[in-house]
Structure formats: structure tokens, C-alpha cells
PyMOL Python script that loads the backbone (N, CA, C, O; Angstrom):
from pymol import cmd

cmd.read_pdbstr("""\
ATOM      1  N   MET A   1     -65.643 -29.969  27.308  1.00  0.00           N
ATOM      2  CA  MET A   1     -64.057 -30.638  27.056  1.00  0.00           C
ATOM      3  C   MET A   1     -64.063 -32.182  26.863  1.00  0.00           C
ATOM      4  O   MET A   1     -64.475 -32.905  27.770  1.00  0.00           O
ATOM      5  N   ASP A   2     -63.491 -32.822  25.385  1.00  0.00           N
ATOM      6  CA  ASP A   2     -63.231 -33.521  24.931  1.00  0.00           C
ATOM      7  C   ASP A   2     -61.566 -34.414  26.050  1.00  0.00           C
ATOM      8  O   ASP A   2     -60.761 -33.971  26.869  1.00  0.00           O
ATOM      9  N   ARG A   3     -61.763 -35.507  25.535  1.00  0.00           N
ATOM     10  CA  ARG A   3     -60.436 -35.811  27.173  1.00  0.00           C
ATOM     11  C   ARG A   3     -59.809 -35.785  26.126  1.00  0.00           C
ATOM     12  O   ARG A   3     -60.146 -35.938  24.952  1.00  0.00           O
ATOM     13  N   THR A   4     -58.632 -35.529  26.739  1.00  0.00           N
ATOM     14  CA  THR A   4     -57.089 -35.479  26.260  1.00  0.00           C
ATOM     15  C   THR A   4     -56.373 -36.737  26.775  1.00  0.00           C
ATOM     16  O   THR A   4     -56.676 -37.603  27.595  1.00  0.00           O
ATOM     17  N   VAL A   5     -55.483 -36.548  26.114  1.00  0.00           N
ATOM     18  CA  VAL A   5     -54.214 -37.658  26.174  1.00  0.00           C
ATOM     19  C   VAL A   5     -52.801 -36.764  26.194  1.00  0.00           C
ATOM     20  O   VAL A   5     -52.175 -35.995  25.465  1.00  0.00           O
ATOM     21  N   ILE A   6     -52.726 -37.298  27.341  1.00  0.00           N
ATOM     22  CA  ILE A   6     -50.918 -36.837  28.125  1.00  0.00           C
ATOM     23  C   ILE A   6     -49.722 -37.436  27.911  1.00  0.00           C
ATOM     24  O   ILE A   6     -49.757 -38.666  27.943  1.00  0.00           O
ATOM     25  N   THR A   7     -48.663 -36.920  27.700  1.00  0.00           N
ATOM     26  CA  THR A   7     -47.414 -38.231  27.180  1.00  0.00           C
ATOM     27  C   THR A   7     -46.790 -37.118  27.586  1.00  0.00           C
ATOM     28  O   THR A   7     -46.835 -35.928  27.275  1.00  0.00           O
ATOM     29  N   VAL A   8     -45.635 -38.403  29.083  1.00  0.00           N
ATOM     30  CA  VAL A   8     -44.274 -37.879  29.573  1.00  0.00           C
ATOM     31  C   VAL A   8     -43.557 -38.828  28.394  1.00  0.00           C
ATOM     32  O   VAL A   8     -43.878 -39.805  27.717  1.00  0.00           O
ATOM     33  N   VAL A   9     -42.513 -38.044  28.539  1.00  0.00           N
ATOM     34  CA  VAL A   9     -41.135 -38.943  27.981  1.00  0.00           C
ATOM     35  C   VAL A   9     -39.771 -38.501  28.315  1.00  0.00           C
ATOM     36  O   VAL A   9     -39.418 -37.426  27.830  1.00  0.00           O
ATOM     37  N   GLY A  10     -38.726 -39.317  29.259  1.00  0.00           N
ATOM     38  CA  GLY A  10     -37.573 -38.762  29.660  1.00  0.00           C
ATOM     39  C   GLY A  10     -36.427 -39.700  30.235  1.00  0.00           C
ATOM     40  O   GLY A  10     -36.115 -40.833  30.600  1.00  0.00           O
ATOM     41  N   LYS A  11     -36.304 -39.285  30.175  1.00  0.00           N
ATOM     42  CA  LYS A  11     -34.934 -39.794  31.620  1.00  0.00           C
ATOM     43  C   LYS A  11     -35.338 -40.097  33.015  1.00  0.00           C
ATOM     44  O   LYS A  11     -35.294 -39.137  33.785  1.00  0.00           O
ATOM     45  N   ASP A  12     -35.759 -41.350  33.542  1.00  0.00           N
ATOM     46  CA  ASP A  12     -36.395 -41.434  34.067  1.00  0.00           C
ATOM     47  C   ASP A  12     -35.375 -40.516  35.340  1.00  0.00           C
ATOM     48  O   ASP A  12     -34.165 -40.295  35.304  1.00  0.00           O
ATOM     49  N   GLY A  13     -36.423 -40.110  36.438  1.00  0.00           N
ATOM     50  CA  GLY A  13     -36.296 -39.818  37.837  1.00  0.00           C
ATOM     51  C   GLY A  13     -36.993 -39.842  39.068  1.00  0.00           C
ATOM     52  O   GLY A  13     -37.615 -40.903  39.119  1.00  0.00           O
ATOM     53  N   VAL A  14     -37.165 -39.193  40.035  1.00  0.00           N
ATOM     54  CA  VAL A  14     -37.921 -39.156  41.414  1.00  0.00           C
ATOM     55  C   VAL A  14     -38.665 -37.997  41.300  1.00  0.00           C
ATOM     56  O   VAL A  14     -38.155 -36.879  41.221  1.00  0.00           O
ATOM     57  N   GLY A  15     -40.034 -38.254  41.285  1.00  0.00           N
ATOM     58  CA  GLY A  15     -40.819 -37.658  41.315  1.00  0.00           C
ATOM     59  C   GLY A  15     -41.774 -37.087  40.013  1.00  0.00           C
ATOM     60  O   GLY A  15     -42.276 -35.971  39.875  1.00  0.00           O
ATOM     61  N   ILE A  16     -41.815 -37.910  39.389  1.00  0.00           N
ATOM     62  CA  ILE A  16     -42.110 -37.646  38.145  1.00  0.00           C
ATOM     63  C   ILE A  16     -43.579 -37.549  37.811  1.00  0.00           C
ATOM     64  O   ILE A  16     -43.997 -36.742  36.981  1.00  0.00           O
ATOM     65  N   ILE A  17     -44.397 -38.432  38.507  1.00  0.00           N
ATOM     66  CA  ILE A  17     -45.248 -39.383  38.741  1.00  0.00           C
ATOM     67  C   ILE A  17     -46.557 -38.397  39.508  1.00  0.00           C
ATOM     68  O   ILE A  17     -47.773 -38.338  39.324  1.00  0.00           O
ATOM     69  N   ALA A  18     -45.749 -37.803  40.291  1.00  0.00           N
ATOM     70  CA  ALA A  18     -46.412 -37.147  41.479  1.00  0.00           C
ATOM     71  C   ALA A  18     -46.187 -35.883  40.614  1.00  0.00           C
ATOM     72  O   ALA A  18     -47.214 -35.626  39.986  1.00  0.00           O
ATOM     73  N   LYS A  19     -45.117 -34.951  40.357  1.00  0.00           N
ATOM     74  CA  LYS A  19     -45.500 -33.616  39.748  1.00  0.00           C
ATOM     75  C   LYS A  19     -46.820 -33.592  39.006  1.00  0.00           C
ATOM     76  O   LYS A  19     -47.813 -32.874  39.119  1.00  0.00           O
ATOM     77  N   VAL A  20     -46.483 -34.707  38.132  1.00  0.00           N
ATOM     78  CA  VAL A  20     -47.868 -34.666  37.236  1.00  0.00           C
ATOM     79  C   VAL A  20     -49.415 -34.396  37.848  1.00  0.00           C
ATOM     80  O   VAL A  20     -50.092 -33.368  37.881  1.00  0.00           O
ATOM     81  N   CYS A  21     -49.694 -35.862  38.349  1.00  0.00           N
ATOM     82  CA  CYS A  21     -50.601 -36.041  39.522  1.00  0.00           C
ATOM     83  C   CYS A  21     -50.913 -35.142  39.998  1.00  0.00           C
ATOM     84  O   CYS A  21     -51.871 -34.520  39.537  1.00  0.00           O
ATOM     85  N   ASP A  22     -50.379 -34.794  40.877  1.00  0.00           N
ATOM     86  CA  ASP A  22     -50.647 -33.092  41.919  1.00  0.00           C
ATOM     87  C   ASP A  22     -51.585 -31.873  40.687  1.00  0.00           C
ATOM     88  O   ASP A  22     -52.695 -31.339  40.698  1.00  0.00           O
ATOM     89  N   TYR A  23     -50.369 -31.867  39.722  1.00  0.00           N
ATOM     90  CA  TYR A  23     -50.728 -30.574  38.956  1.00  0.00           C
ATOM     91  C   TYR A  23     -52.220 -31.139  38.474  1.00  0.00           C
ATOM     92  O   TYR A  23     -53.135 -30.510  39.003  1.00  0.00           O
ATOM     93  N   LEU A  24     -52.574 -32.026  37.723  1.00  0.00           N
ATOM     94  CA  LEU A  24     -54.085 -32.792  37.390  1.00  0.00           C
ATOM     95  C   LEU A  24     -54.713 -32.290  38.766  1.00  0.00           C
ATOM     96  O   LEU A  24     -55.319 -31.229  38.919  1.00  0.00           O
ATOM     97  N   ALA A  25     -54.563 -32.841  39.323  1.00  0.00           N
ATOM     98  CA  ALA A  25     -55.334 -33.049  41.022  1.00  0.00           C
ATOM     99  C   ALA A  25     -56.273 -31.835  41.266  1.00  0.00           C
ATOM    100  O   ALA A  25     -57.452 -31.780  41.613  1.00  0.00           O
ATOM    101  N   SER A  26     -55.225 -30.748  40.927  1.00  0.00           N
ATOM    102  CA  SER A  26     -54.876 -29.326  41.569  1.00  0.00           C
ATOM    103  C   SER A  26     -56.118 -28.634  40.675  1.00  0.00           C
ATOM    104  O   SER A  26     -57.169 -28.284  41.212  1.00  0.00           O
ATOM    105  N   ASN A  27     -55.924 -28.524  39.611  1.00  0.00           N
ATOM    106  CA  ASN A  27     -56.525 -28.280  38.555  1.00  0.00           C
ATOM    107  C   ASN A  27     -58.012 -28.914  38.008  1.00  0.00           C
ATOM    108  O   ASN A  27     -58.689 -28.599  37.029  1.00  0.00           O
ATOM    109  N   LYS A  28     -58.209 -29.872  38.988  1.00  0.00           N
ATOM    110  CA  LYS A  28     -59.442 -31.091  38.574  1.00  0.00           C
ATOM    111  C   LYS A  28     -59.601 -31.613  37.498  1.00  0.00           C
ATOM    112  O   LYS A  28     -60.630 -31.598  36.823  1.00  0.00           O
ATOM    113  N   VAL A  29     -58.524 -32.151  37.236  1.00  0.00           N
ATOM    114  CA  VAL A  29     -58.677 -32.655  35.872  1.00  0.00           C
ATOM    115  C   VAL A  29     -58.600 -34.355  36.045  1.00  0.00           C
ATOM    116  O   VAL A  29     -57.544 -34.755  36.536  1.00  0.00           O
ATOM    117  N   ASN A  30     -59.480 -35.257  35.737  1.00  0.00           N
ATOM    118  CA  ASN A  30     -59.685 -36.698  36.074  1.00  0.00           C
ATOM    119  C   ASN A  30     -58.788 -37.240  35.564  1.00  0.00           C
ATOM    120  O   ASN A  30     -58.587 -36.972  34.379  1.00  0.00           O
ATOM    121  N   ILE A  31     -57.941 -38.163  36.214  1.00  0.00           N
ATOM    122  CA  ILE A  31     -57.727 -38.788  35.272  1.00  0.00           C
ATOM    123  C   ILE A  31     -58.236 -40.682  35.546  1.00  0.00           C
ATOM    124  O   ILE A  31     -58.246 -41.439  36.517  1.00  0.00           O
ATOM    125  N   LEU A  32     -58.637 -40.804  33.919  1.00  0.00           N
ATOM    126  CA  LEU A  32     -58.984 -41.997  33.576  1.00  0.00           C
ATOM    127  C   LEU A  32     -58.527 -43.064  33.447  1.00  0.00           C
ATOM    128  O   LEU A  32     -59.031 -44.146  33.747  1.00  0.00           O
ATOM    129  N   ASP A  33     -57.204 -42.766  32.839  1.00  0.00           N
ATOM    130  CA  ASP A  33     -56.702 -44.197  32.650  1.00  0.00           C
ATOM    131  C   ASP A  33     -55.111 -43.517  32.637  1.00  0.00           C
ATOM    132  O   ASP A  33     -54.864 -42.338  32.386  1.00  0.00           O
ATOM    133  N   ILE A  34     -53.943 -44.759  33.032  1.00  0.00           N
ATOM    134  CA  ILE A  34     -52.531 -44.353  32.848  1.00  0.00           C
ATOM    135  C   ILE A  34     -51.815 -45.572  33.103  1.00  0.00           C
ATOM    136  O   ILE A  34     -51.885 -46.453  33.959  1.00  0.00           O
ATOM    137  N   SER A  35     -51.031 -45.326  31.988  1.00  0.00           N
ATOM    138  CA  SER A  35     -50.073 -46.428  31.565  1.00  0.00           C
ATOM    139  C   SER A  35     -48.630 -46.212  32.037  1.00  0.00           C
ATOM    140  O   SER A  35     -48.428 -45.062  31.648  1.00  0.00           O
ATOM    141  N   GLN A  36     -47.294 -46.695  32.750  1.00  0.00           N
ATOM    142  CA  GLN A  36     -45.630 -45.904  32.489  1.00  0.00           C
ATOM    143  C   GLN A  36     -45.044 -47.070  32.929  1.00  0.00           C
ATOM    144  O   GLN A  36     -45.245 -47.945  33.771  1.00  0.00           O
ATOM    145  N   THR A  37     -44.101 -46.729  31.911  1.00  0.00           N
ATOM    146  CA  THR A  37     -43.088 -48.056  32.030  1.00  0.00           C
ATOM    147  C   THR A  37     -41.126 -47.222  31.538  1.00  0.00           C
ATOM    148  O   THR A  37     -40.593 -46.566  30.642  1.00  0.00           O
ATOM    149  N   ILE A  38     -40.837 -47.778  32.674  1.00  0.00           N
ATOM    150  CA  ILE A  38     -39.507 -47.435  32.758  1.00  0.00           C
ATOM    151  C   ILE A  38     -39.019 -48.808  32.125  1.00  0.00           C
ATOM    152  O   ILE A  38     -39.432 -49.941  32.373  1.00  0.00           O
ATOM    153  N   THR A  39     -37.469 -48.172  30.740  1.00  0.00           N
ATOM    154  CA  THR A  39     -37.165 -49.458  30.248  1.00  0.00           C
ATOM    155  C   THR A  39     -35.540 -48.193  29.639  1.00  0.00           C
ATOM    156  O   THR A  39     -35.258 -47.199  28.970  1.00  0.00           O
ATOM    157  N   GLY A  40     -35.065 -49.103  30.391  1.00  0.00           N
ATOM    158  CA  GLY A  40     -33.206 -48.941  30.330  1.00  0.00           C
ATOM    159  C   GLY A  40     -33.352 -46.879  30.521  1.00  0.00           C
ATOM    160  O   GLY A  40     -33.144 -45.991  29.693  1.00  0.00           O
ATOM    161  N   GLY A  41     -33.704 -46.832  31.700  1.00  0.00           N
ATOM    162  CA  GLY A  41     -33.815 -46.029  32.031  1.00  0.00           C
ATOM    163  C   GLY A  41     -34.360 -44.594  31.335  1.00  0.00           C
ATOM    164  O   GLY A  41     -33.716 -43.569  31.109  1.00  0.00           O
ATOM    165  N   PHE A  42     -35.074 -44.743  31.204  1.00  0.00           N
ATOM    166  CA  PHE A  42     -36.042 -44.052  30.386  1.00  0.00           C
ATOM    167  C   PHE A  42     -37.597 -44.223  30.772  1.00  0.00           C
ATOM    168  O   PHE A  42     -38.061 -45.359  30.874  1.00  0.00           O
ATOM    169  N   PHE A  43     -38.418 -43.049  30.991  1.00  0.00           N
ATOM    170  CA  PHE A  43     -39.578 -42.595  31.585  1.00  0.00           C
ATOM    171  C   PHE A  43     -40.717 -42.844  30.454  1.00  0.00           C
ATOM    172  O   PHE A  43     -40.219 -42.360  29.437  1.00  0.00           O
ATOM    173  N   ASN A  44     -41.614 -43.204  30.224  1.00  0.00           N
ATOM    174  CA  ASN A  44     -42.872 -43.149  29.426  1.00  0.00           C
ATOM    175  C   ASN A  44     -43.870 -43.261  30.486  1.00  0.00           C
ATOM    176  O   ASN A  44     -43.852 -44.104  31.384  1.00  0.00           O
ATOM    177  N   MET A  45     -44.915 -42.166  30.277  1.00  0.00           N
ATOM    178  CA  MET A  45     -46.219 -42.681  30.429  1.00  0.00           C
ATOM    179  C   MET A  45     -47.028 -41.925  29.677  1.00  0.00           C
ATOM    180  O   MET A  45     -46.774 -40.799  29.250  1.00  0.00           O
ATOM    181  N   MET A  46     -48.124 -42.627  29.498  1.00  0.00           N
ATOM    182  CA  MET A  46     -49.422 -42.365  29.032  1.00  0.00           C
ATOM    183  C   MET A  46     -50.683 -42.446  29.734  1.00  0.00           C
ATOM    184  O   MET A  46     -51.167 -43.530  30.060  1.00  0.00           O
ATOM    185  N   MET A  47     -51.229 -41.336  29.976  1.00  0.00           N
ATOM    186  CA  MET A  47     -52.259 -40.600  30.516  1.00  0.00           C
ATOM    187  C   MET A  47     -53.872 -40.527  29.735  1.00  0.00           C
ATOM    188  O   MET A  47     -53.445 -40.250  28.614  1.00  0.00           O
ATOM    189  N   VAL A  48     -54.912 -40.564  29.607  1.00  0.00           N
ATOM    190  CA  VAL A  48     -56.129 -40.611  29.359  1.00  0.00           C
ATOM    191  C   VAL A  48     -56.860 -39.656  30.084  1.00  0.00           C
ATOM    192  O   VAL A  48     -57.831 -40.304  30.474  1.00  0.00           O
ATOM    193  N   VAL A  49     -57.027 -38.091  30.651  1.00  0.00           N
ATOM    194  CA  VAL A  49     -57.854 -37.346  31.264  1.00  0.00           C
ATOM    195  C   VAL A  49     -59.452 -37.018  30.492  1.00  0.00           C
ATOM    196  O   VAL A  49     -60.168 -37.158  29.501  1.00  0.00           O
ATOM    197  N   ASP A  50     -59.305 -36.510  31.769  1.00  0.00           N
ATOM    198  CA  ASP A  50     -60.702 -35.595  31.358  1.00  0.00           C
ATOM    199  C   ASP A  50     -60.999 -34.590  32.099  1.00  0.00           C
ATOM    200  O   ASP A  50     -61.262 -34.697  33.297  1.00  0.00           O
ATOM    201  N   PRO A  51     -60.984 -33.269  31.312  1.00  0.00           N
ATOM    202  CA  PRO A  51     -60.333 -32.015  32.242  1.00  0.00           C
ATOM    203  C   PRO A  51     -61.965 -30.974  31.411  1.00  0.00           C
ATOM    204  O   PRO A  51     -61.843 -29.973  30.706  1.00  0.00           O
ATOM    205  N   LYS A  52     -63.334 -31.652  31.817  1.00  0.00           N
ATOM    206  CA  LYS A  52     -63.811 -30.681  32.175  1.00  0.00           C
ATOM    207  C   LYS A  52     -64.262 -30.742  33.231  1.00  0.00           C
ATOM    208  O   LYS A  52     -65.247 -31.466  33.378  1.00  0.00           O
ATOM    209  N   ASP A  53     -63.720 -30.007  34.383  1.00  0.00           N
ATOM    210  CA  ASP A  53     -64.469 -30.199  35.773  1.00  0.00           C
ATOM    211  C   ASP A  53     -63.108 -28.984  35.766  1.00  0.00           C
ATOM    212  O   ASP A  53     -63.227 -28.168  36.679  1.00  0.00           O
ATOM    213  N   SER A  54     -61.760 -28.761  34.791  1.00  0.00           N
ATOM    214  CA  SER A  54     -60.802 -27.785  35.536  1.00  0.00           C
ATOM    215  C   SER A  54     -61.870 -26.360  35.102  1.00  0.00           C
ATOM    216  O   SER A  54     -63.002 -26.185  34.653  1.00  0.00           O
ATOM    217  N   SER A  55     -60.676 -25.516  35.566  1.00  0.00           N
ATOM    218  CA  SER A  55     -61.219 -23.946  35.036  1.00  0.00           C
ATOM    219  C   SER A  55     -60.471 -23.191  33.580  1.00  0.00           C
ATOM    220  O   SER A  55     -60.731 -22.263  32.814  1.00  0.00           O
ATOM    221  N   LYS A  56     -59.412 -24.218  33.757  1.00  0.00           N
ATOM    222  CA  LYS A  56     -58.040 -23.727  32.261  1.00  0.00           C
ATOM    223  C   LYS A  56     -58.829 -24.521  31.115  1.00  0.00           C
ATOM    224  O   LYS A  56     -59.713 -25.353  30.913  1.00  0.00           O
ATOM    225  N   ASP A  57     -58.085 -23.856  30.633  1.00  0.00           N
ATOM    226  CA  ASP A  57     -58.858 -24.122  29.008  1.00  0.00           C
ATOM    227  C   ASP A  57     -57.521 -25.715  28.305  1.00  0.00           C
ATOM    228  O   ASP A  57     -56.405 -25.942  28.774  1.00  0.00           O
ATOM    229  N   MET A  58     -58.063 -26.323  27.391  1.00  0.00           N
ATOM    230  CA  MET A  58     -56.777 -27.123  27.559  1.00  0.00           C
ATOM    231  C   MET A  58     -55.408 -26.293  26.744  1.00  0.00           C
ATOM    232  O   MET A  58     -54.378 -26.967  26.759  1.00  0.00           O
ATOM    233  N   ASN A  59     -55.292 -24.866  26.019  1.00  0.00           N
ATOM    234  CA  ASN A  59     -54.432 -24.648  25.857  1.00  0.00           C
ATOM    235  C   ASN A  59     -53.699 -24.068  27.046  1.00  0.00           C
ATOM    236  O   ASN A  59     -52.491 -24.305  27.079  1.00  0.00           O
ATOM    237  N   THR A  60     -54.203 -23.367  28.002  1.00  0.00           N
ATOM    238  CA  THR A  60     -53.326 -23.008  29.149  1.00  0.00           C
ATOM    239  C   THR A  60     -53.015 -24.274  30.242  1.00  0.00           C
ATOM    240  O   THR A  60     -52.018 -24.088  30.938  1.00  0.00           O
ATOM    241  N   LEU A  61     -53.646 -25.345  30.433  1.00  0.00           N
ATOM    242  CA  LEU A  61     -53.356 -26.885  30.596  1.00  0.00           C
ATOM    243  C   LEU A  61     -51.877 -26.973  30.328  1.00  0.00           C
ATOM    244  O   LEU A  61     -50.901 -26.804  31.059  1.00  0.00           O
ATOM    245  N   SER A  62     -52.029 -27.333  28.884  1.00  0.00           N
ATOM    246  CA  SER A  62     -50.900 -27.479  28.396  1.00  0.00           C
ATOM    247  C   SER A  62     -49.240 -26.851  28.113  1.00  0.00           C
ATOM    248  O   SER A  62     -48.072 -27.228  28.017  1.00  0.00           O
ATOM    249  N   ALA A  63     -50.142 -25.570  28.060  1.00  0.00           N
ATOM    250  CA  ALA A  63     -48.629 -24.837  28.355  1.00  0.00           C
ATOM    251  C   ALA A  63     -48.597 -25.137  29.622  1.00  0.00           C
ATOM    252  O   ALA A  63     -48.220 -26.305  29.530  1.00  0.00           O
ATOM    253  N   GLU A  64     -48.760 -24.867  31.166  1.00  0.00           N
ATOM    254  CA  GLU A  64     -48.212 -25.603  31.845  1.00  0.00           C
ATOM    255  C   GLU A  64     -47.822 -26.585  32.115  1.00  0.00           C
ATOM    256  O   GLU A  64     -46.899 -26.791  32.902  1.00  0.00           O
ATOM    257  N   LEU A  65     -48.594 -27.586  31.373  1.00  0.00           N
ATOM    258  CA  LEU A  65     -47.704 -28.704  31.848  1.00  0.00           C
ATOM    259  C   LEU A  65     -46.238 -29.084  31.001  1.00  0.00           C
ATOM    260  O   LEU A  65     -45.550 -30.039  31.361  1.00  0.00           O
ATOM    261  N   GLN A  66     -45.920 -28.352  30.021  1.00  0.00           N
ATOM    262  CA  GLN A  66     -44.603 -28.456  29.308  1.00  0.00           C
ATOM    263  C   GLN A  66     -44.041 -27.821  30.077  1.00  0.00           C
ATOM    264  O   GLN A  66     -42.835 -28.065  30.111  1.00  0.00           O
ATOM    265  N   GLN A  67     -44.562 -26.692  31.093  1.00  0.00           N
ATOM    266  CA  GLN A  67     -43.268 -26.048  31.550  1.00  0.00           C
ATOM    267  C   GLN A  67     -43.258 -26.805  33.076  1.00  0.00           C
ATOM    268  O   GLN A  67     -42.382 -26.447  33.863  1.00  0.00           O
ATOM    269  N   ILE A  68     -44.224 -27.845  33.492  1.00  0.00           N
ATOM    270  CA  ILE A  68     -44.082 -28.682  34.681  1.00  0.00           C
ATOM    271  C   ILE A  68     -42.581 -29.740  33.765  1.00  0.00           C
ATOM    272  O   ILE A  68     -41.573 -30.121  34.361  1.00  0.00           O
ATOM    273  N   GLY A  69     -42.828 -29.952  32.502  1.00  0.00           N
ATOM    274  CA  GLY A  69     -41.841 -30.342  32.199  1.00  0.00           C
ATOM    275  C   GLY A  69     -40.509 -30.595  32.029  1.00  0.00           C
ATOM    276  O   GLY A  69     -39.759 -31.554  32.208  1.00  0.00           O
ATOM    277  N   GLU A  70     -40.391 -29.073  31.497  1.00  0.00           N
ATOM    278  CA  GLU A  70     -38.588 -28.923  31.417  1.00  0.00           C
ATOM    279  C   GLU A  70     -38.476 -28.168  32.556  1.00  0.00           C
ATOM    280  O   GLU A  70     -37.496 -27.449  32.357  1.00  0.00           O
ATOM    281  N   GLU A  71     -38.973 -27.906  33.738  1.00  0.00           N
ATOM    282  CA  GLU A  71     -38.406 -28.090  35.361  1.00  0.00           C
ATOM    283  C   GLU A  71     -37.813 -29.584  35.195  1.00  0.00           C
ATOM    284  O   GLU A  71     -36.615 -29.720  34.946  1.00  0.00           O
ATOM    285  N   ILE A  72     -38.513 -30.507  35.310  1.00  0.00           N
ATOM    286  CA  ILE A  72     -38.575 -31.496  35.802  1.00  0.00           C
ATOM    287  C   ILE A  72     -37.098 -32.464  35.013  1.00  0.00           C
ATOM    288  O   ILE A  72     -36.233 -33.108  35.607  1.00  0.00           O
ATOM    289  N   GLY A  73     -37.258 -32.247  33.562  1.00  0.00           N
ATOM    290  CA  GLY A  73     -36.256 -32.621  32.325  1.00  0.00           C
ATOM    291  C   GLY A  73     -36.889 -33.927  31.948  1.00  0.00           C
ATOM    292  O   GLY A  73     -36.223 -34.960  32.018  1.00  0.00           O
ATOM    293  N   VAL A  74     -38.413 -33.940  31.465  1.00  0.00           N
ATOM    294  CA  VAL A  74     -38.692 -34.467  30.702  1.00  0.00           C
ATOM    295  C   VAL A  74     -39.838 -33.968  29.418  1.00  0.00           C
ATOM    296  O   VAL A  74     -39.461 -33.077  28.657  1.00  0.00           O
ATOM    297  N   VAL A  75     -40.652 -34.329  29.306  1.00  0.00           N
ATOM    298  CA  VAL A  75     -41.260 -33.405  27.492  1.00  0.00           C
ATOM    299  C   VAL A  75     -42.603 -34.474  28.059  1.00  0.00           C
ATOM    300  O   VAL A  75     -42.901 -35.633  28.350  1.00  0.00           O
ATOM    301  N   ILE A  76     -43.152 -32.923  27.934  1.00  0.00           N
ATOM    302  CA  ILE A  76     -45.190 -33.801  28.556  1.00  0.00           C
ATOM    303  C   ILE A  76     -45.515 -32.562  27.324  1.00  0.00           C
ATOM    304  O   ILE A  76     -45.139 -31.426  27.036  1.00  0.00           O
ATOM    305  N   GLN A  77     -46.620 -33.780  26.755  1.00  0.00           N
ATOM    306  CA  GLN A  77     -47.391 -33.167  25.946  1.00  0.00           C
ATOM    307  C   GLN A  77     -48.782 -33.470  26.069  1.00  0.00           C
ATOM    308  O   GLN A  77     -49.124 -34.642  26.225  1.00  0.00           O
ATOM    309  N   ALA A  78     -50.084 -32.042  25.990  1.00  0.00           N
ATOM    310  CA  ALA A  78     -51.927 -33.032  25.727  1.00  0.00           C
ATOM    311  C   ALA A  78     -52.053 -32.699  24.800  1.00  0.00           C
ATOM    312  O   ALA A  78     -51.854 -31.547  24.417  1.00  0.00           O
ATOM    313  N   GLN A  79     -52.369 -33.484  24.255  1.00  0.00           N
ATOM    314  CA  GLN A  79     -53.444 -33.449  23.032  1.00  0.00           C
ATOM    315  C   GLN A  79     -55.001 -33.938  23.101  1.00  0.00           C
ATOM    316  O   GLN A  79     -55.443 -35.075  23.268  1.00  0.00           O
ATOM    317  N   ASN A  80     -55.594 -32.861  22.941  1.00  0.00           N
ATOM    318  CA  ASN A  80     -57.163 -33.508  22.646  1.00  0.00           C
ATOM    319  C   ASN A  80     -57.416 -34.776  21.872  1.00  0.00           C
ATOM    320  O   ASN A  80     -57.106 -34.665  20.686  1.00  0.00           O
ATOM    321  N   GLU A  81     -58.131 -36.533  22.395  1.00  0.00           N
ATOM    322  CA  GLU A  81     -58.162 -37.690  22.186  1.00  0.00           C
ATOM    323  C   GLU A  81     -58.372 -37.877  20.751  1.00  0.00           C
ATOM    324  O   GLU A  81     -58.042 -38.882  20.121  1.00  0.00           O
ATOM    325  N   LYS A  82     -59.159 -36.445  20.105  1.00  0.00           N
ATOM    326  CA  LYS A  82     -59.989 -37.185  18.879  1.00  0.00           C
ATOM    327  C   LYS A  82     -58.585 -37.129  17.828  1.00  0.00           C
ATOM    328  O   LYS A  82     -58.251 -37.958  16.981  1.00  0.00           O
ATOM    329  N   ILE A  83     -57.906 -35.827  18.221  1.00  0.00           N
ATOM    330  CA  ILE A  83     -56.657 -35.123  17.033  1.00  0.00           C
ATOM    331  C   ILE A  83     -55.335 -36.849  17.495  1.00  0.00           C
ATOM    332  O   ILE A  83     -54.604 -37.584  16.830  1.00  0.00           O
ATOM    333  N   PHE A  84     -55.665 -36.743  18.733  1.00  0.00           N
ATOM    334  CA  PHE A  84     -54.175 -38.070  18.723  1.00  0.00           C
ATOM    335  C   PHE A  84     -54.740 -38.921  18.652  1.00  0.00           C
ATOM    336  O   PHE A  84     -53.945 -39.816  18.942  1.00  0.00           O
ATOM    337  N   ASP A  85     -55.976 -39.499  18.380  1.00  0.00           N
ATOM    338  CA  ASP A  85     -56.062 -40.600  16.902  1.00  0.00           C
ATOM    339  C   ASP A  85     -56.398 -40.366  16.056  1.00  0.00           C
ATOM    340  O   ASP A  85     -56.942 -41.327  15.514  1.00  0.00           O
ATOM    341  N   ILE A  86     -56.407 -39.405  15.438  1.00  0.00           N
ATOM    342  CA  ILE A  86     -56.117 -39.182  13.654  1.00  0.00           C
ATOM    343  C   ILE A  86     -54.956 -39.553  14.221  1.00  0.00           C
ATOM    344  O   ILE A  86     -54.860 -40.651  14.768  1.00  0.00           O
ATOM    345  N   MET A  87     -54.083 -38.811  14.170  1.00  0.00           N
ATOM    346  CA  MET A  87     -52.379 -38.332  14.296  1.00  0.00           C
ATOM    347  C   MET A  87     -51.920 -39.523  14.485  1.00  0.00           C
ATOM    348  O   MET A  87     -50.726 -39.318  14.268  1.00  0.00           O
ATOM    349  N   HIS A  88     -52.062 -41.329  14.894  1.00  0.00           N
ATOM    350  CA  HIS A  88     -51.420 -42.162  15.430  1.00  0.00           C
ATOM    351  C   HIS A  88     -51.924 -43.296  14.690  1.00  0.00           C
ATOM    352  O   HIS A  88     -51.566 -44.473  14.742  1.00  0.00           O
ATOM    353  N   ARG A  89     -52.918 -42.678  13.916  1.00  0.00           N
ATOM    354  CA  ARG A  89     -53.708 -43.795  12.385  1.00  0.00           C
ATOM    355  C   ARG A  89     -53.141 -44.233  11.694  1.00  0.00           C
ATOM    356  O   ARG A  89     -52.443 -43.493  11.001  1.00  0.00           O
ATOM    357  N   ILE A  90     -53.102 -45.525  11.493  1.00  0.00           N
ATOM    358  CA  ILE A  90     -52.418 -46.319  10.363  1.00  0.00           C
ATOM    359  C   ILE A  90     -52.693 -46.570   8.842  1.00  0.00           C
ATOM    360  O   ILE A  90     -51.930 -47.280   8.186  1.00  0.00           O
TER     361      ILE A  90
END
""", "prot")
cmd.dss("prot")
cmd.show_as("cartoon", "prot")
cmd.util.cbc("prot")
cmd.orient("prot")
């Protein structure tokens, strides 16, 4: 499985990073790079992860991350790194 880009965007709140990282760790997804900012009360995080050791496929990981986002009030998206690069190329 290729590397994956995960974005998390929404109103800041307690435990956002913990929830996402706990989910990734419990599914054996390695965090390769992480950046997060809070601007004007809004939370923004981007992660590059390696899901190769996970027993779940990309569609399942993505759907479960979206569900976690709904539960904590943020939008979480996960995309294959190659697709993310192509979509954000100018």
C-alpha cells in the first residue's frame, strides 16, 4: 500500500490529535510526518502515514476516519499520496 495523506479540519477542541493518533496506532498505521496549526480557533492537521502494516484496506481506514471526524466535529479525509499530489498540482 502506498503512503497516505490524512487531513483533519474543523473547530478546535480537546482530544482531536489523540483520537486520530490512537486510531492509527491501534490499526498499525505508522505516522511518517505530521503538521498541525490552530488559527482563529480552527484546527488544521496534515499527516503523511504508511498503512502497509494495517490489516485494513484504504477504503475501510478512510471510512472509519471519516466516522471519527463526525463524532468529534471535524472533517477527516484520507487519500493515496499520489492522488493527493495530482489533485493539488498547479
